[in-house]
C-alpha positions as CSV (number, residue, x, y, z in Angstrom):
1,X,-40.8,-10.9,-22.9
2,X,-44.0,-9.9,-24.7
3,X,-47.2,-11.3,-23.3
4,X,-49.5,-13.3,-25.6
5,X,-53.0,-14.7,-25.3
6,X,-53.2,-18.0,-23.4
7,X,-56.6,-19.0,-24.8
8,X,-56.9,-21.8,-27.4
9,X,-57.1,-19.8,-30.6
10,X,-57.7,-20.9,-34.2
11,X,-56.9,-18.6,-37.1
12,X,-59.1,-19.4,-40.0
13,X,-57.9,-17.8,-43.2
14,X,-59.7,-17.6,-46.5
15,X,-57.2,-17.5,-49.3
16,X,-56.9,-17.3,-53.1
17,X,-53.6,-17.0,-54.9
18,X,-52.0,-14.5,-52.4
19,X,-50.2,-16.7,-49.8
20,X,-48.8,-13.5,-48.2
21,X,-52.2,-12.9,-46.6
22,X,-51.4,-15.7,-44.1
23,X,-48.0,-14.5,-43.1
24,X,-49.0,-10.9,-43.0
25,X,-51.9,-11.7,-40.7
26,X,-49.9,-13.8,-38.3
27,X,-47.2,-11.1,-38.1
28,X,-49.7,-8.4,-37.5
29,X,-51.6,-10.3,-34.8
30,X,-48.4,-10.9,-33.0
31,X,-47.5,-7.2,-33.1
32,X,-50.7,-5.8,-31.7
33,X,-50.8,-3.9,-28.5
34,X,-52.0,-7.1,-26.9
35,X,-50.2,-9.7,-29.1
36,X,-52.0,-12.9,-30.2
37,X,-50.3,-16.0,-31.5
38,X,-52.8,-18.6,-32.8
39,X,-52.5,-22.2,-31.7
40,X,-53.7,-23.7,-34.9
41,X,-54.0,-22.2,-38.4
42,X,-56.5,-23.5,-40.9
43,X,-56.5,-22.2,-44.5
44,X,-59.6,-22.5,-46.8
45,X,-58.6,-22.2,-50.4
46,X,-58.8,-23.7,-54.0
47,X,-56.6,-26.3,-55.6
48,X,-54.6,-23.5,-57.2
49,X,-54.4,-21.6,-54.0
50,X,-53.1,-24.7,-52.1
51,X,-50.3,-25.2,-54.8
52,X,-49.3,-21.5,-54.6
53,X,-49.3,-21.6,-50.7
54,X,-47.3,-24.7,-50.5
55,X,-44.7,-23.5,-53.0
56,X,-44.4,-20.0,-51.6
57,X,-44.4,-20.6,-47.9
58,X,-44.0,-24.3,-46.9
59,X,-41.4,-25.5,-49.5
60,X,-37.7,-24.9,-50.3
61,X,-34.5,-24.7,-48.3
62,X,-35.4,-21.2,-47.0
63,X,-38.9,-22.1,-45.8
64,X,-40.8,-18.8,-45.3
65,X,-43.0,-20.3,-42.6
66,X,-39.9,-21.3,-40.6
67,X,-38.4,-17.8,-41.2
68,X,-41.5,-16.2,-39.8
69,X,-41.4,-18.3,-36.6
70,X,-37.7,-17.6,-36.2
71,X,-38.3,-13.8,-36.6
72,X,-41.0,-13.9,-33.9
73,X,-38.8,-15.8,-31.5
74,X,-36.0,-13.2,-32.0
75,X,-38.6,-10.6,-30.9
76,X,-39.2,-12.6,-27.7
77,X,-42.7,-13.5,-28.7
78,X,-43.7,-16.9,-27.3
79,X,-44.6,-19.4,-30.0
80,X,-43.7,-22.7,-28.5
81,X,-46.5,-25.2,-29.1
82,X,-48.3,-22.6,-31.3
83,X,-48.6,-21.7,-35.0
84,X,-49.4,-25.4,-35.8
85,X,-49.7,-25.4,-39.6
86,X,-48.9,-27.6,-42.5
87,X,-50.3,-29.4,-45.5
88,X,-53.0,-31.2,-43.5
89,X,-54.3,-27.8,-42.3
90,X,-55.0,-26.6,-45.8
91,X,-58.7,-27.3,-46.7
92,X,-59.6,-27.2,-50.4
93,X,-63.1,-26.4,-51.4
94,X,-64.8,-29.1,-53.6
95,X,-66.1,-28.8,-57.1
96,X,-69.4,-30.4,-58.4
97,X,-67.8,-33.9,-58.6
98,X,-66.3,-33.6,-55.1
99,X,-62.8,-33.1,-56.4
100,X,-60.6,-30.1,-55.4
101,X,-62.0,-27.0,-57.0
102,X,-59.6,-25.0,-59.2
103,X,-61.6,-21.8,-58.9
104,X,-65.0,-20.3,-57.8
105,X,-66.7,-19.0,-61.0
106,X,-70.4,-19.8,-60.9
107,X,-73.2,-19.3,-58.4
108,X,-73.2,-23.1,-57.8
109,X,-69.4,-23.0,-57.1
110,X,-69.9,-20.3,-54.5
111,X,-72.8,-22.0,-52.8
112,X,-70.8,-25.2,-52.4
113,X,-68.0,-23.1,-51.0
114,X,-70.4,-21.5,-48.5
115,X,-71.5,-24.9,-47.3
116,X,-67.8,-26.0,-47.0
117,X,-66.8,-22.9,-45.1
118,X,-69.8,-23.1,-42.8
119,X,-68.8,-26.7,-42.1
120,X,-65.2,-25.9,-41.3
121,X,-66.3,-23.0,-39.0
122,X,-68.7,-25.3,-37.2
123,X,-65.8,-27.6,-36.2
124,X,-64.1,-24.8,-34.3
125,X,-66.9,-22.6,-33.1
126,X,-68.7,-25.4,-31.3
127,X,-66.3,-25.6,-28.4
128,X,-66.7,-22.9,-25.7
129,X,-63.0,-22.9,-24.8
130,X,-61.9,-21.9,-28.3
131,X,-61.6,-18.5,-30.0
132,X,-61.9,-18.2,-33.8
133,X,-60.0,-15.4,-35.5
134,X,-61.1,-15.2,-39.1
135,X,-59.2,-13.4,-41.9
136,X,-61.2,-12.4,-44.9
137,X,-58.4,-10.6,-46.8
138,X,-57.8,-13.4,-49.3
139,X,-59.7,-15.0,-52.1
140,X,-62.3,-13.6,-54.5
141,X,-64.7,-11.0,-53.2
142,X,-67.5,-13.6,-53.1
143,X,-65.4,-15.9,-51.0
144,X,-64.6,-13.1,-48.5
145,X,-68.3,-12.1,-48.4
146,X,-69.4,-15.7,-47.8
147,X,-66.8,-16.3,-45.1
148,X,-67.9,-13.1,-43.4
149,X,-71.5,-14.2,-43.6
150,X,-70.6,-17.5,-42.1
151,X,-69.0,-15.7,-39.2
152,X,-72.2,-13.6,-38.6
153,X,-74.2,-16.9,-38.5
154,X,-71.8,-18.9,-36.2
155,X,-69.5,-16.3,-34.5
156,X,-69.6,-16.1,-30.8
157,X,-68.7,-13.2,-28.4
158,X,-65.0,-14.2,-28.3
159,X,-64.6,-14.7,-32.1
160,X,-63.3,-11.9,-34.3
161,X,-63.0,-11.0,-38.0
162,X,-59.9,-9.3,-39.4
163,X,-58.7,-7.8,-42.6
164,X,-55.0,-7.1,-43.4
165,X,-53.5,-4.6,-45.9
166,X,-50.1,-3.3,-47.0
167,X,-49.6,0.2,-48.4
168,X,-51.3,0.7,-51.8
169,X,-48.0,1.6,-53.5
170,X,-46.8,-2.0,-52.9
171,X,-49.9,-3.9,-53.8
172,X,-48.9,-4.4,-57.4
173,X,-46.1,-6.7,-56.3
174,X,-42.5,-6.8,-55.1
175,X,-39.5,-8.9,-55.8
176,X,-38.6,-10.9,-53.9
177,X,-42.2,-11.3,-52.8
178,X,-43.1,-9.7,-49.5
179,X,-44.4,-12.0,-46.8
180,X,-43.6,-10.1,-43.6
181,X,-41.0,-7.5,-42.6
182,X,-37.6,-9.3,-42.7
183,X,-34.4,-7.7,-41.5
184,X,-31.7,-7.2,-44.2
185,X,-34.1,-7.7,-47.1
186,X,-34.8,-5.2,-49.9
187,X,-37.6,-5.5,-52.4
188,X,-37.9,-4.1,-55.9
189,X,-41.3,-2.5,-56.4
190,X,-43.2,-3.9,-59.4
191,X,-45.9,-2.5,-61.7
192,X,-47.7,-5.0,-63.9
193,X,-44.9,-7.5,-63.2
194,X,-42.1,-5.2,-64.2
195,X,-39.6,-3.3,-62.0
196,X,-40.3,0.4,-61.4
197,X,-36.8,1.2,-60.4
198,X,-37.9,1.8,-56.8
199,X,-36.6,-0.2,-53.9
200,X,-37.9,-0.5,-50.3
201,X,-36.5,-2.0,-47.2
202,X,-38.7,-4.9,-46.0
203,X,-38.8,-3.5,-42.5
204,X,-40.2,-0.2,-43.8
205,X,-43.3,-1.9,-45.2
206,X,-46.1,-1.4,-42.7
207,X,-48.8,-4.0,-42.3
208,X,-52.2,-2.7,-41.3
209,X,-54.5,-5.1,-39.4
210,X,-57.9,-4.1,-38.4
211,X,-60.8,-5.8,-36.7
212,X,-64.0,-5.9,-38.8
213,X,-67.1,-5.4,-36.5
214,X,-69.9,-7.9,-37.3
215,X,-73.3,-8.8,-36.0
216,X,-73.2,-12.1,-34.1
217,X,-76.6,-13.8,-34.9
218,X,-75.9,-17.1,-33.1
219,X,-77.6,-16.0,-29.9
220,X,-80.8,-15.1,-31.8
221,X,-81.5,-18.7,-32.9
222,X,-79.3,-21.3,-31.2
223,X,-82.0,-21.8,-28.4
224,X,-84.7,-22.3,-31.0
225,X,-82.9,-24.9,-33.2
226,X,-82.1,-28.4,-31.9
227,X,-79.0,-28.5,-34.1
228,X,-77.3,-26.0,-36.4
229,X,-78.0,-27.0,-40.1
230,X,-74.8,-28.0,-42.0
231,X,-76.0,-26.3,-45.1
232,X,-75.4,-22.5,-45.6
233,X,-78.7,-22.0,-47.4
234,X,-80.7,-24.0,-44.9
235,X,-79.3,-22.1,-42.0
236,X,-80.0,-18.8,-43.7
237,X,-83.5,-19.9,-44.4
238,X,-84.1,-21.0,-40.8
239,X,-82.6,-17.8,-39.3
240,X,-84.8,-15.7,-41.6
241,X,-87.8,-17.7,-40.3
242,X,-87.2,-16.5,-36.7
243,X,-85.8,-13.1,-37.4
244,X,-88.1,-10.0,-37.9
245,X,-88.6,-8.9,-41.5
246,X,-85.9,-6.5,-42.6
247,X,-87.4,-4.8,-45.5
248,X,-91.0,-4.1,-44.7
249,X,-91.9,-0.6,-43.5
250,X,-94.0,-0.9,-40.4
251,X,-97.3,1.0,-40.2
252,X,-98.5,3.1,-37.2
253,X,-101.2,1.5,-35.2
254,X,-103.5,3.8,-33.1
255,X,-106.0,2.1,-30.8
256,X,-108.7,4.5,-29.6
257,X,-110.3,2.7,-26.6
258,X,-112.8,5.5,-26.0
259,X,-114.4,5.0,-29.5
260,X,-113.5,1.4,-30.3
261,X,-111.6,2.4,-33.4
262,X,-108.3,1.0,-34.7
263,X,-106.5,3.2,-37.2
264,X,-103.6,1.9,-39.3
265,X,-101.6,4.7,-40.8
266,X,-104.6,7.0,-40.3
267,X,-107.1,4.6,-42.0
268,X,-109.8,2.9,-39.9
269,X,-109.8,-0.9,-39.8
270,X,-113.1,-2.6,-38.9
271,X,-112.9,-5.1,-36.1
272,X,-115.4,-7.1,-34.1
273,X,-115.7,-5.9,-30.5
274,X,-114.0,-9.0,-29.2
275,X,-111.2,-8.7,-31.7
276,X,-110.8,-5.0,-30.8
277,X,-110.4,-6.0,-27.1
278,X,-107.6,-8.4,-28.1
279,X,-106.0,-5.8,-30.3
280,X,-106.1,-3.3,-27.4
281,X,-104.1,-5.8,-25.2
282,X,-101.6,-6.4,-27.9
283,X,-101.1,-2.7,-28.4
284,X,-100.4,-2.4,-24.7
285,X,-97.6,-4.9,-25.1
286,X,-99.3,-8.1,-24.0
287,X,-98.4,-11.0,-26.4
288,X,-98.7,-13.9,-24.0
289,X,-101.9,-15.8,-24.8
290,X,-102.5,-17.1,-21.3
291,X,-102.3,-13.6,-19.9
292,X,-104.5,-12.3,-22.7
293,X,-107.1,-14.9,-21.8
294,X,-107.1,-14.0,-18.1
295,X,-107.3,-10.2,-18.8
296,X,-110.1,-10.6,-21.3
297,X,-112.2,-12.5,-18.7
298,X,-111.4,-9.8,-16.1
299,X,-112.5,-7.1,-18.6
300,X,-115.7,-9.0,-19.2
301,X,-116.5,-9.0,-15.5
302,X,-115.5,-5.4,-14.9
303,X,-118.1,-2.9,-13.9
304,X,-117.6,0.8,-14.4
305,X,-118.5,3.3,-11.7
306,X,-120.7,5.1,-14.2
307,X,-122.0,2.7,-16.8
308,X,-123.4,5.6,-18.8
309,X,-119.9,6.5,-20.0
310,X,-119.1,2.9,-21.1
311,X,-118.0,2.9,-24.8
312,X,-120.4,1.0,-27.0
313,X,-117.7,-1.5,-28.1
314,X,-116.9,-2.3,-24.4
315,X,-120.6,-2.9,-23.5
316,X,-121.0,-5.1,-26.6
317,X,-117.8,-6.9,-25.7
318,X,-119.0,-7.7,-22.2
319,X,-122.3,-9.0,-23.6
320,X,-120.6,-11.3,-26.0
321,X,-121.3,-15.0,-25.2
322,X,-117.6,-15.7,-26.2
323,X,-116.4,-14.1,-22.9
324,X,-119.3,-14.9,-20.6
325,X,-119.9,-17.9,-18.5
326,X,-122.4,-20.4,-19.9
327,X,-125.7,-21.3,-18.2
328,X,-124.0,-23.8,-15.9
329,X,-121.4,-21.3,-14.6
330,X,-118.5,-22.5,-16.7
331,X,-115.9,-20.0,-17.8
332,X,-115.2,-19.6,-21.5
333,X,-112.6,-22.0,-22.8
334,X,-109.1,-20.9,-23.5
335,X,-109.6,-21.6,-27.2
336,X,-111.3,-18.2,-27.5
337,X,-107.9,-16.5,-27.6
338,X,-106.4,-18.6,-30.5
339,X,-109.7,-18.1,-32.3
340,X,-109.7,-14.4,-31.8
341,X,-106.1,-14.2,-32.8
342,X,-106.9,-16.0,-36.0
343,X,-109.8,-13.6,-36.7
344,X,-107.7,-10.6,-35.9
345,X,-105.0,-11.7,-38.2
346,X,-107.5,-12.2,-41.0
347,X,-109.0,-8.8,-40.4
348,X,-105.6,-7.1,-40.5
349,X,-104.6,-8.9,-43.7
350,X,-108.0,-8.0,-45.3
351,X,-107.1,-4.4,-44.5
352,X,-104.0,-4.8,-46.7
353,X,-101.2,-5.6,-44.2
354,X,-98.4,-8.0,-45.2
355,X,-98.6,-11.4,-43.6
356,X,-95.1,-11.0,-42.2
357,X,-96.2,-7.8,-40.3
358,X,-99.3,-9.4,-39.0
359,X,-97.5,-12.5,-37.9
360,X,-95.0,-10.3,-36.0
361,X,-97.9,-8.5,-34.3
362,X,-100.4,-11.2,-33.5
363,X,-99.0,-14.5,-32.1
364,X,-100.1,-18.0,-33.2
365,X,-100.4,-20.8,-30.7
366,X,-97.0,-21.7,-29.4
367,X,-95.2,-19.2,-31.5
368,X,-92.9,-16.5,-30.1
369,X,-93.6,-13.0,-31.3
370,X,-90.7,-10.7,-31.8
371,X,-91.1,-7.4,-29.9
372,X,-93.0,-5.0,-32.1
373,X,-91.6,-1.5,-32.0
374,X,-93.4,0.4,-29.2
375,X,-93.2,3.6,-31.2
376,X,-95.5,2.0,-33.8
377,X,-98.2,1.2,-31.3
378,X,-100.3,3.8,-29.5
379,X,-103.3,3.5,-27.2
380,X,-105.5,6.4,-26.3
381,X,-108.6,6.8,-24.2
382,X,-108.2,3.6,-22.1
383,X,-108.2,5.3,-18.7
384,X,-111.5,3.6,-17.8
385,X,-109.7,0.2,-17.9
386,X,-106.9,1.1,-15.5
387,X,-108.5,-0.7,-12.6
388,X,-109.1,-4.0,-14.5
389,X,-107.0,-6.7,-12.9
390,X,-104.1,-7.7,-15.2
391,X,-104.6,-4.8,-17.6
392,X,-101.1,-3.7,-18.9
393,X,-99.8,-0.4,-17.7
394,X,-97.4,0.4,-20.6
395,X,-95.6,3.7,-19.9
396,X,-95.4,4.7,-23.6
397,X,-99.2,4.7,-24.0
398,X,-101.5,7.6,-23.4
């Protein structure tokens, strides 16, 4: 007896007017090297798709769905209590009035469909003891693309995306229609709805199922959001808000601590001495504002063995009242770091950097900063600071 998966598995199928996508996928999953038989099957489709699916697979004396299950049983594949499917498991996407949509034609139609698909996927991807298998072979290209996008947004480690195909010479149609390889059945091959004179045995038609790799983004944002927005567009917007920019070329930052010069793609950027000190820590990989504060104060108290070699910017930095104790011996307030961060961001933007890049490099109060590529940050001439308590010792810097 063939072994099958024992996990609670939901097969989510996007479908247009080709009901065979469902039966082909179920058959192919059950005939993998490690067979999988879904517990529940949910189909997302249109009003027309529901009609075609019901007529082709669930109706009639010789019900295709029952034939499929009988064929799997004969192959000793365990399906008891599995392959739960019927009319109530067919989800029809809504139109503008909330009725069952006949088709997806406009941009508004597709955005409603995206919200609907995201909502359906949320029902099944929220429980840790479930696995969602998603078939994107059916429906219009936009529907497949949106369903795949929903999987990238909500898919977890155990979830998978599949596509299913039959050989191209049979894609123009067969009579009787092909749903899965059935013993004793022969199909006439059609072209534009007419017989070509060719016949093929049903069991000779191969079904190719392949897993589509996808990026699982849920782990990037689920800890940052209290709840996952039900709207596709809202979730996309929120994810983009926490993800690094994808289309902005990042410049090369070179911080020369021996001269007090910051160069961005070879061009000097003027900074105050205190802002330069903060930029130096950032370039060394220190983005935590509390640690920046402590290190800046340690730098302000640091005395070189030979003060004659102290760079001008460093001497000016230590003399700045912003980092020195006041007349009563009080340390500078923590607020100097958020203020310096603000000034540094403005200086970088004035230099011509995009705000998205600046925000990714210099943190705001309470904001997490995505790791800036270390290959785009270089520090030179900072050997004189190596003994400062808390000064970062990044390996990639000179």
